[in-house]
C-alpha positions, 0 to 999 in steps of 0.5 A: 474466508473468501480471499487471502491477500499477500501484500508486499508492504504495509501501505499496500496492505491497508490500501487493498484492505480498505477497498475490501471493507468499502465493498462490504467484506469483513477484513482483518490485516495481519502484520507478517505471517501469524502464529498457527494458533491465531484465530481470525474471523473474517471474510478476507485476510490481508497479510502485510509483508515488507518484501517489496525491496528486500532480496528476492529469496527473502521475499519468496520465502516470506510469501510462501510462508504466507501462502501456506498459512492461508491455505491451512486456514482453508483459503482457496483464492490467493491475491498477490498485492503490489503497488498500483505503480508496479514498484519494483526493480528490474530483477523483482520482486513481483515476478519472482514471487509470482513464479513461486506462488504459481508453482506452489499452487500447481497452476500455469497462468495468472493475471497482472493488473495494478490499475486503480482508476480512482487514483489515476492508475490505468492500463491501456494496451499493456502500458501503465499510466499515472494520471494520464501520463506514462509511468516512466514520465510520472514522479515514479521515475525519481523513486529513491528505491524503485525508480520506474523507467519503463511503462510496459507491464509486459516487458517489466513482467517478462524481465522479472519472471520465468514466463512469457506475458500477454495482454487482454486489451480494453476492446475485449474487456468491453465485450464482457466476462465471457470474452475475458475468460476466453482470452485467458484460456487462449493465452494459456493454450499459447503457453503464456504464464502472465496476462496483463489486463487493460483497465481504464474504468471501474467498469473494466475492473468489475468485468475482470474481477468477475472473470478472474475471481475463481483463479487460484492466484491473481496478482494486482492492485487494490482496484482489482481487489475491489472488483473481485470483492464486488463479484464475490459479495454484492456490495451493501452500504450497511455491510460496508459501514458495519465492517468499517466500525471496528477500525474507526479512528479513536481520539488521542495525541497524534503525530504525522511522520512523512517519509515519502518523497513522492510528488503528492506527499511533497505537496501535502507536507508543504500545505500542512507545515504552513499551519502545523508545527513541523520539523525536517528530518536531516539524512546526515544526522540519521546516518550519524546516530539514528538512535540519538537523533530519533530521541531528539526528534521525539522529544521535540514532538512531545514538546508541541501542543497536544490537545484535541484542538491542536494540529498534530506535529509533523516530522518530514523527510520529504525532498524535491527530485533534485535534492533527492537525486543528490542525496542518493548519489552521495549516500545511496540506500544508506540514507533511506535505511537510516531515515527509516531507522530514525522514524522507528526510534521516534515511533517507539518513544512516542508510543511509550509516552502516550501518542495513539494516533499515527499518520504515516506517509510512505511504504517504507516509513509505514513499515518501520513505524508498524514494526516499532510499535510491535503490532500484530494486526489491524481492524480496518476502518473507513477510508480517509481517501481512496486506498487509505483507511483508518486502521486500529491495532487489534491488540494495542490502543493505536489508530493509524493512517498508513499512506502510499506516497502519491495517495490522498488529496493535497489536504490529506494531513488535515483530513486526518486531524481531530474535528476540534483542531480544524474548527478555527482553521480557514480551510480555504486559506490552507 
């Protein structure tokens, strides 16, 4: 095992797993900390937790259990994976988990690098940008659970963690691997506990990936994971294709479940519902009776056409920023939790009735669906979009596409459909 990844949600886990596979690293994704006796033959193991927004003590406990399992399997490189938009509250959970992992590994320094340039996430002078604008000015400022209102990764990390944070600017990274290593050692000597690594391009990620690949703990996004993978294994196209075959999507009845309220998911939903059967999920009905409403929604999905030449029906709980703010002010977290519960009910019923292809938008929604399907892990397939691979359950006949809210092109839900369903569709007219 070359790399062990502890991811704080399910879409983030498939995100980094997809980039590892794309760079030729045989990767298995596990749902939660597995039993001690499970045997996994892979170069990278990604353990998916649902620890992004739970109480910090729960996130720490689960992450330390994952660390213990990985170390028992002989893994010496640990990667703490979080979202490329650093999704977290002022209190955590990224910082508290990083502190606990560092202490458990008896180390005093790690790096912070959520950059993913291919999806518009870049870091300059320690500030996180999304498609060229500061994080706090992006759609993430309206996130219902983890609104991001500060773009300084140094301030965010110091507010959450027990140590001081520095930065290695792009100018030093441009000088190469030796310069980055020297800057990290200087930060350690200064008593820094965390160092943000500027990354504007994939070339920067290759440099920092090589510079940090042998640190006991690194923290960041899938872009850094890809850089480390390229440093550990020279990418080979044949290896990447072979690694992806085990997780390739299988044909079957499908559904689209959109729980994210991100800007891109709203656009994807609007485009898809103009062509495919769709139904909006009502928050009030979720809160009133998630079980009963979930059964009603599942019955609606099962009533829609299901042949290989049909677009998968969609259930969506997306909302524009103004509507989302109104819902949050009125109901708080109760609305989000009820919607998750409803999607879980829907997922379980659909699986029992023969649905095998699940396309899910949103980290919390993906976590609810995966838990409802009672899956233990995934084989990672080819990427549909950067950071969104197809994955196939290792113990059940399900193929899934688990999408972080702002990932994927506007046509993403179409890109997940069977070729027969797109044959008569005027793509230019979408």
